[in-house]
C-alpha positions, 0 to 999 in steps of 0.5 A: 352631242354624239348621235346614237341610234336611239337618238335617230329613232326618237327624232323621227317620232311625233310630238304628242298634243292633248287637249279637252277639245279643239283649243290645242289646235292653236298649238298644232298650228304654231308647231306647223309653222315653227317646226314644219319637219316634225310629226304630230299626233293630237288627241282632243277629249271632245266627249268630256269637255269642258274640263274647267268645271270638273274636279281635278282628280277627274281631269288627271284621270282623263289626262292619264288615259290620253297619255296612255293612248299616245304612248302607243303612237310612237311619241317623243314628247307630250304637250299638255295643251290644256291649261285646266289639265296642266293646273290639275297635275302636271307633275303627276303626268311627268311622273308616270310618263317616260317621255318629257311632259310639258304644260302651258302655264310656266311658258305663259307666265314667263312671257307675260313678265317679260312683256309687262312694263306696269307689272299689272297682269291679268289672267283669264282661264276656265273655272278650274284653272283660275280656281287653282290659282296656279297662274297667280302662284307661278307669277308671284314665284317670279316677282312677288311685287306683281299686281295680278287680277284673274277671272274665270271665263267659262263661256269662252270655251263654249263659244269657241267649240260651238263656232259662235266667236263672230256673234254679237252674244260673243262680243257682249260675253267678252265685255262682261268678262273683260271690262272690269279687268281693263278698268284695273289698268292692266298691260298684259293679259294671259290667255290661260286656255288654248281655246282663247287664241281662237277669239284673240281678235275680239279679245284684243278689241275689247281690252284695247291695243295697249294690252299685250295678249299672251298666247300660251300656244306660241310660248309652249312651242318655244319650249318644245323647240328648245328641249328637242334641240338640247336632247338631239331629238329634233327631226333632221329630215327637211322634207314633206313626210311629216304626219298629222294624226288626229284623234277625238273621243267625241264626234269627229265632224265638228272637230274636223270643221274647226280644224280645217279653218284653224290649220288651213288644210284638210284634216281627218279625225278618228274617234277613240272611245277611252 
């Protein structure tokens, strides 16, 4: 591939990540591990989360607002790290954004199919994600014979956002949501919300070690890496000058507290009123 001046300029731009709250930090963590030379700009819509119960048209409007903000931050690609937002209208975002826009559903689906041996797959997500049936439709596009059971788990987001994962209440809620799925003899469970990997240890304990958990954050970073390499926009500099910028629509303090625990580094978040 011929490297043009435009390619060089774009290679130094940041990867944009948007989410309804802190869940997308699972994507940032994986980006920092797999693509340490890439800069990241993150927007968490913490003032308006959770997205799961909201109408899809409203969620799309929120996402458009975040994308518009990120486009002023010198980005080269946008990751919609929120499953509810992806389900609400990935194709809409791709039409209005000049940069590539990736969602988390399709990468997670491909990984689940690759790992499942019994062809019995569970999907958990927010009310909006599960209600959209986007995961079920995507799984069946790949393989019509799959047995798929899905369950909305809206309380998981609230447990994560309020730092209540390591509580007896969280364990009780996890059993109430997941025990019926375990009884269906699934061998693969898609964590259809980027908040859910933040409680992966608890979820694995509840469903058992025989069930493979599919982390959408890990899968989407593989896709990011492929797109950047194929387009010649991967940052070629092997140095420590990468920048991580964090913006939220709500109070930054609780976001920063979760971010420090998640990323194992000090972070500073700035409030932006959309």
